[in-house]
C-alpha positions as CSV (number, residue, x, y, z in Angstrom):
1,M,-3.3,44.8,-32.8
2,L,-2.6,41.1,-31.8
3,H,-5.0,39.2,-30.7
4,V,-5.3,37.2,-27.6
5,D,-8.2,34.2,-26.5
6,P,-9.1,35.3,-22.8
7,I,-9.6,31.0,-22.7
8,F,-6.4,30.2,-24.3
9,A,-4.3,33.1,-21.4
10,A,-6.9,31.9,-18.5
11,T,-5.3,27.9,-19.3
12,S,-1.8,29.1,-20.0
13,A,-1.6,31.4,-16.4
14,V,-2.3,28.4,-14.6
15,P,1.1,27.0,-13.5
16,A,2.1,23.6,-14.3
17,E,2.4,21.9,-10.9
18,V,-1.6,23.0,-10.3
19,L,-3.3,21.8,-13.2
20,A,-0.7,18.3,-12.1
21,A,-3.0,18.1,-8.7
22,T,-6.1,18.8,-11.1
23,P,-8.1,16.0,-10.1
24,A,-9.3,13.1,-12.8
25,T,-13.1,12.4,-12.7
26,P,-13.7,8.9,-13.1
27,P,-16.6,7.7,-14.8
28,P,-19.5,6.2,-13.0
29,F,-18.4,3.5,-10.6
30,T,-19.7,0.0,-12.2
31,V,-18.4,-4.0,-12.8
32,G,-18.0,-2.5,-15.8
33,A,-15.4,0.4,-15.1
34,V,-13.8,-1.4,-13.1
35,L,-13.4,-4.2,-15.7
36,T,-12.5,-1.8,-18.6
37,E,-9.9,0.1,-16.1
38,T,-7.6,-2.7,-16.2
39,R,-3.7,-1.0,-15.7
40,L,-0.6,-3.7,-16.5
41,D,2.0,-0.6,-17.1
42,S,2.4,0.0,-13.5
43,W,5.9,-0.9,-11.2
44,L,3.3,-2.3,-8.5
45,A,2.2,-5.3,-11.8
46,V,5.6,-5.9,-13.4
47,G,7.2,-6.4,-9.3
48,L,3.8,-9.1,-8.5
49,V,4.7,-10.4,-12.1
50,L,8.5,-10.8,-10.7
51,A,7.6,-12.1,-7.3
52,A,5.5,-15.2,-8.8
53,G,7.9,-16.0,-10.7
54,L,10.8,-16.3,-8.9
55,Y,8.4,-18.2,-6.3
56,L,6.7,-20.5,-9.1
57,Y,10.4,-21.1,-10.7
58,G,11.8,-21.9,-6.7
59,V,9.2,-25.1,-5.8
60,H,9.8,-25.9,-9.4
61,R,13.6,-26.5,-8.7
62,L,12.4,-28.2,-5.6
63,R,10.3,-31.0,-8.0
64,I,13.0,-31.4,-10.4
65,R,15.8,-32.4,-7.5
66,G,12.2,-34.6,-6.2
67,D,11.8,-32.1,-3.0
68,R,8.7,-31.5,-1.3
69,W,6.7,-28.1,-1.3
70,P,2.8,-28.0,0.5
71,I,0.3,-27.2,-2.5
72,S,-1.6,-25.2,-0.1
73,R,1.5,-22.5,0.3
74,T,2.2,-22.0,-3.3
75,V,-1.7,-21.3,-3.1
76,F,-1.5,-19.0,-0.6
77,F,1.4,-16.9,-1.9
78,L,-0.2,-16.5,-5.5
79,G,-3.9,-16.7,-4.8
80,P,-5.4,-14.0,-1.6
81,G,-1.2,-12.9,-1.4
82,L,-0.2,-11.6,-4.9
83,G,-3.8,-11.9,-6.4
84,G,-5.2,-9.6,-3.3
85,I,-2.5,-6.7,-4.1
86,A,-3.1,-7.1,-8.1
87,L,-7.8,-7.3,-7.5
88,V,-7.2,-3.6,-5.7
89,T,-3.8,-2.1,-7.3
90,V,-3.6,-3.4,-11.3
91,S,-7.6,-3.5,-11.7
92,G,-10.0,-1.1,-12.3
93,L,-10.3,0.0,-8.9
94,H,-7.2,1.5,-8.9
95,A,-9.1,4.4,-11.2
96,Y,-10.8,5.5,-7.7
97,D,-8.9,5.4,-5.6
98,T,-8.4,8.9,-5.3
99,A,-12.1,9.7,-6.0
100,L,-13.3,7.5,-3.6
101,L,-12.4,7.5,-0.4
102,S,-14.4,3.8,0.3
103,V,-12.6,2.3,-2.5
104,H,-8.9,3.4,-0.9
105,M,-10.5,1.9,2.3
106,V,-10.9,-1.3,0.7
107,Q,-7.6,-1.5,-0.9
108,H,-5.9,-0.6,3.3
109,M,-7.8,-3.7,4.1
110,V,-6.1,-6.0,2.1
111,L,-2.7,-4.1,1.2
112,S,-2.1,-4.1,5.6
113,M,-4.4,-7.2,6.1
114,V,-4.7,-9.7,4.2
115,A,-2.6,-9.9,1.3
116,P,0.4,-10.2,3.7
117,I,-0.9,-12.7,5.9
118,F,-1.4,-15.3,3.1
119,L,2.2,-14.0,1.3
120,A,3.4,-14.8,5.4
121,L,1.5,-18.5,4.5
122,G,3.2,-18.9,1.7
123,A,6.8,-18.9,3.3
124,P,8.3,-17.6,0.6
125,M,12.1,-16.9,2.9
126,T,12.2,-21.0,3.0
127,L,11.8,-21.8,-0.7
128,A,14.7,-19.0,-1.2
129,L,16.5,-20.9,1.7
130,R,15.6,-24.8,0.6
131,T,16.6,-24.0,-3.2
132,L,19.7,-20.4,-3.8
133,P,23.5,-21.1,-3.8
134,V,25.3,-21.3,-0.1
135,R,27.1,-17.7,-0.9
136,A,23.0,-15.8,-1.4
137,R,21.5,-18.5,1.4
138,K,24.2,-16.6,4.1
139,R,24.0,-13.7,2.9
140,L,19.6,-13.6,3.4
141,L,20.1,-15.4,6.6
142,A,22.5,-12.2,8.3
143,I,19.6,-10.1,6.8
144,V,17.2,-12.5,8.8
145,H,18.8,-12.0,11.3
146,S,20.7,-8.3,11.3
147,R,19.9,-5.8,13.9
148,V,17.8,-4.5,12.7
149,A,15.6,-7.1,10.9
150,R,15.3,-8.7,15.0
151,V,14.8,-4.7,16.0
152,Y,11.2,-4.9,12.9
153,S,10.2,-8.3,13.7
154,F,10.4,-8.2,17.3
155,P,5.8,-7.7,18.0
156,L,6.1,-4.4,20.1
157,V,7.3,-2.5,17.3
158,A,6.0,-4.1,14.9
159,F,2.7,-3.8,16.6
160,A,3.3,0.6,17.3
161,I,4.0,0.6,13.2
162,F,0.9,-1.4,12.9
163,V,-1.5,0.9,15.1
164,V,0.4,3.9,14.4
165,N,0.4,3.8,10.8
166,P,-3.0,4.7,9.7
167,F,-3.6,6.8,11.7
168,A,-0.5,9.2,11.4
169,L,-2.0,9.1,7.3
170,Y,-5.2,10.2,7.8
171,F,-4.9,12.4,10.6
172,S,-2.8,15.2,9.1
173,D,-2.0,16.7,5.5
174,L,-0.2,13.9,4.3
175,Y,-3.2,12.3,3.1
176,R,-3.8,15.1,1.3
177,F,-0.4,14.8,-0.5
178,T,-1.2,11.4,-0.9
179,L,-4.4,12.2,-3.4
180,E,-2.1,14.7,-5.4
181,H,0.5,13.4,-5.6
182,A,0.2,9.6,-7.6
183,W,3.9,8.9,-6.6
184,A,3.0,9.1,-3.3
185,H,-0.3,7.8,-3.5
186,E,1.6,4.3,-5.0
187,L,4.3,4.7,-2.4
188,V,1.0,4.0,0.8
189,H,0.8,1.1,-1.1
190,A,3.4,-0.3,-1.0
191,H,3.7,1.3,2.9
192,F,0.9,-0.7,3.6
193,I,2.3,-3.8,2.8
194,M,5.4,-3.8,4.1
195,T,4.0,-2.5,7.5
196,G,1.3,-6.1,6.9
197,C,4.5,-8.1,6.2
198,V,5.6,-6.9,9.7
199,F,2.9,-7.5,12.0
200,F,1.3,-10.3,10.0
201,W,4.8,-12.1,9.7
202,P,5.8,-12.6,13.3
203,L,2.5,-14.1,14.6
204,L,1.3,-16.3,11.5
205,G,4.1,-17.1,8.9
206,L,5.7,-19.9,8.1
207,D,9.4,-18.8,8.0
208,P,12.0,-19.2,10.5
209,L,12.4,-15.8,12.2
210,P,14.9,-14.9,15.4
211,G,13.1,-13.8,18.7
212,R,9.2,-15.0,18.1
213,W,7.0,-14.9,20.3
214,P,5.1,-18.0,22.2
215,Y,1.6,-19.1,20.9
216,P,0.0,-17.1,23.7
217,A,1.5,-13.8,23.5
218,R,0.4,-13.9,19.5
219,A,-2.4,-14.4,20.6
220,L,-3.1,-11.3,23.1
221,L,-1.2,-9.4,20.4
222,M,-4.2,-9.7,17.2
223,L,-6.8,-9.6,20.0
224,L,-5.1,-6.1,20.9
225,S,-5.0,-4.8,17.3
226,V,-9.0,-5.3,16.9
227,P,-10.0,-2.3,19.1
228,F,-7.4,0.2,17.0
229,H,-9.9,-0.5,13.7
230,T,-13.0,0.1,15.6
231,V,-11.6,3.0,16.9
232,L,-10.1,4.2,13.4
233,G,-13.5,3.3,11.9
234,L,-15.9,4.8,14.3
235,T,-13.4,8.2,14.2
236,I,-13.9,8.2,10.3
237,M,-17.0,7.8,10.5
238,Q,-18.6,10.5,12.4
239,S,-16.0,12.8,11.3
240,S,-17.9,16.9,11.3
241,T,-15.0,16.8,8.0
242,L,-13.9,15.4,5.5
243,F,-10.4,13.6,4.8
244,G,-8.5,15.0,2.2
245,G,-10.5,18.6,2.6
246,D,-11.6,19.4,-0.9
247,W,-10.6,17.1,-2.8
248,Y,-13.4,14.7,-3.2
249,P,-16.0,17.8,-3.7
250,S,-14.2,19.7,-5.9
251,L,-14.3,16.2,-8.4
252,N,-18.0,17.5,-8.7
253,L,-19.3,13.9,-8.9
254,S,-23.0,13.6,-9.7
255,W,-22.9,9.5,-9.1
256,S,-21.8,10.1,-5.5
257,D,-21.9,12.4,-2.4
258,P,-18.6,12.8,-0.3
259,W,-19.7,13.0,3.4
260,N,-21.7,9.7,2.3
261,D,-19.1,7.6,0.7
262,Q,-17.0,8.7,3.9
263,V,-19.3,6.8,6.1
264,V,-19.2,4.2,3.8
265,A,-15.2,3.7,4.0
266,G,-15.3,4.0,7.5
267,G,-17.6,0.7,7.7
268,I,-15.8,-0.9,5.5
269,L,-12.4,-0.4,7.9
270,W,-14.2,-1.5,11.1
271,A,-16.5,-4.3,9.9
272,G,-13.3,-5.7,8.2
273,G,-10.7,-5.1,10.5
274,E,-12.9,-7.2,12.7
275,F,-13.9,-10.1,10.5
276,V,-9.9,-10.0,9.6
277,S,-8.6,-9.8,13.2
278,V,-11.3,-12.6,14.2
279,T,-10.5,-15.1,11.5
280,M,-6.8,-14.6,11.7
281,L,-7.1,-15.4,15.6
282,A,-8.8,-18.5,14.8
283,V,-6.0,-19.3,12.4
284,L,-3.6,-18.2,15.0
285,V,-5.2,-20.7,17.3
286,V,-5.4,-23.6,14.3
287,Q,-1.7,-23.5,14.5
288,W,-0.8,-23.4,18.4
289,I,-3.1,-26.6,18.1
290,K,-1.3,-28.4,15.2
291,Q,2.3,-27.6,17.0
292,S,1.0,-28.9,20.3
293,E,0.3,-32.2,18.2
294,R,3.4,-32.3,16.6
295,E,5.1,-31.5,19.6
296,A,3.4,-35.0,21.2
297,R,4.9,-36.4,18.6
298,R,8.1,-35.7,18.9
299,V,8.1,-36.3,23.3
300,D,5.9,-40.0,22.2
301,R,9.2,-40.6,19.1
302,E,11.7,-39.9,22.0
303,L,10.4,-41.5,25.1
304,D,9.5,-44.5,22.7
305,R,13.6,-44.5,21.9
306,Q,14.9,-43.9,25.2
307,E,12.4,-46.7,25.9
308,A,13.8,-49.6,23.3
309,R,17.4,-48.2,24.7
310,E,16.8,-49.7,28.0
311,R,15.5,-52.8,26.7
312,A,18.4,-53.3,24.8
313,A,21.1,-52.7,27.5
314,G,18.3,-55.1,30.1
315,T,18.9,-57.6,27.0
316,P,21.7,-60.8,28.2
317,A,24.4,-60.6,25.4
């Protein structure tokens, strides 16, 4: 008689797709675990290294031909920009982004609100326009001024995408789907980055974009974004259901309670959203003041030239 191991039979009877979607149990969340779980083999890590290399190559090209590029832009782009993305996706935090909703919210804040701001302040498009060959420069300008780019960079459209995006993700079955499929979770990370860039680039970016609003309108739009993060954060904190359904309880983490973690996640989104929005509003005001000062100096120079031409015309030969 053929003997069948009951454990083997029960395991082999489970479909492969169910086993693939079974939540993995990470170790307790500690600083040491975050440091040891760093991953450098993801496609996002390759993209970050490639973006940093291209940016530094462009800066090097400018210096070779004697042109100046502000150091602050390089620091912004490589530090809080690309570095911020790496901090929450390549570091050990990635091991907990499907185990702790609070860690996912930290990723959400950095990828959609912090990193895109500093990427925009790094002015990579301006750097590309100053270093690319003529043909590639014309193609880039054609993309920037295309109808699709004009629609997505229009502040009201970008604002709608930025506000609706988290509600559509967390209050539907889509979030549970991203927890069960790693590729979908990585795609959400990329979507967060793109959404943040679409919103913040026309407001705070230094690159030349078509149809950019004046500073008062930009400041008003920034103010309007603050309440939405407050509402979303408070809704998550006060929710009577767990986000992701039974995903987090199924992990059986002895060192974390899904309900308490969800409250912490909502608090992170609430407090972090307000802090970043108010800080960026201050940055926008500073940019507004500097632009007004530059405009005043330009008008003064034009008046000086006009006065000099009038004096020259009135002087006898």
